[in-house]
C-alpha positions in Angstrom: 107.9 121.4 61.1 107.9 118.6 63.6 110.9 117.3 65.8 111.2 114.1 68.2 111.3 115.5 72.0 113.2 112.7 74.6 111.3 112.9 78.0 112.8 112.0 81.2 111.2 108.7 81.4 113.0 108.0 78.2 109.9 107.7 75.7 110.2 110.2 72.7 107.0 112.2 71.1 106.5 114.0 68.3 106.0 117.3 68.6 104.5 119.3 65.7 104.3 123.3 65.1 101.4 125.2 66.3 100.3 126.2 63.5 100.1 122.7 62.0 98.1 121.4 64.9 95.6 125.0 64.7 94.7 123.7 60.9 94.5 120.3 62.2 92.1 120.0 64.8 89.2 118.8 63.1 91.0 116.1 62.0 92.2 115.5 65.3 88.7 115.5 67.0 88.2 113.2 63.7 90.9 110.7 65.2 89.7 111.1 69.1 86.1 109.8 67.8 87.6 107.1 66.0 89.2 105.5 69.2 92.6 107.4 68.9 93.8 108.5 72.1 96.9 109.3 71.5 97.9 112.7 73.0 99.0 115.4 70.6 102.3 117.4 71.7 102.7 120.8 69.7 104.6 123.9 70.4 107.2 126.3 68.3 109.9 125.1 70.1 111.9 121.5 70.2 110.0 120.8 73.2 106.4 120.2 73.9 104.3 123.4 75.2 101.2 121.8 75.0 99.2 119.1 74.1 95.6 117.6 72.9 93.9 115.2 75.0 90.8 114.0 74.7 88.4 115.0 77.4 88.1 111.6 79.1 91.7 112.1 79.5 91.6 115.1 80.8 89.0 113.7 83.3 91.0 110.9 84.3 93.9 113.6 85.1 92.1 115.3 86.8 90.8 112.7 88.9 94.4 111.6 89.6 95.5 115.3 90.9 92.4 115.3 92.9 93.5 112.2 94.4 97.0 113.1 95.1 96.4 116.2 96.8 93.9 114.3 99.0 97.1 112.1 99.6 99.4 114.9 100.5 96.7 116.5 102.8 96.4 113.5 105.0 100.3 113.1 105.0 100.6 116.6 106.0 98.3 115.8 108.4 99.8 112.7 110.0 103.1 114.4 110.0 101.6 117.4 112.0 100.1 115.2 114.3 103.1 112.9 115.0 105.3 116.3 115.5 102.5 117.7 117.9 102.2 114.6 120.0 103.6 112.8 122.7 104.6 109.2 122.6 102.7 108.4 125.4 99.5 109.6 123.3 100.4 107.2 120.5 97.9 104.3 120.1 99.9 100.8 118.8 99.5 99.3 116.2 98.1 95.9 117.3 95.8 97.9 120.0 94.9 100.2 116.9 93.6 96.6 115.2 92.0 95.3 118.4 90.0 98.1 118.6 88.7 97.9 115.1 87.8 94.2 115.4 91.2 93.1 112.7 92.2 89.7 113.0 96.0 89.8 112.8 96.4 86.2 113.4 95.6 85.6 109.6 98.6 83.6 107.3 99.4 84.8 104.2 98.6 81.9 102.5 94.4 82.1 103.9 92.3 82.5 101.4 89.7 84.3 103.6 85.9 83.0 102.1 85.1 86.7 101.6 84.7 86.6 105.4 85.7 90.9 106.3 88.3 91.4 109.0 87.4 91.1 112.5 84.9 88.0 111.7 85.9 85.3 114.2 87.9 82.1 112.3 86.3 79.0 112.3 
């Protein structure tokens, strides 16, 4: 059995029944080894219930998942700090830039010539 499934972004994927995919794992591995990296969606419903991907795709997914979790933690930390601090304790962007040695007077059309922020301009 094979069915088409519409993804929320408008793309469409083929969903292959679980039994067929199980019998085809050797062939799927051959395809992956030959460079074909399209995910194989499977399930016994008209919608995907699982997916077979390459190890490299899985590793990339794990990295992206970790990055997203770190971003969520940082965002929550900032929200907590803002919620628990008084406005008089805040540091302005300009003061933080000055403390960091950043030059905020660089125009958009300056190429920078490879110098780092805070390097005096000639």
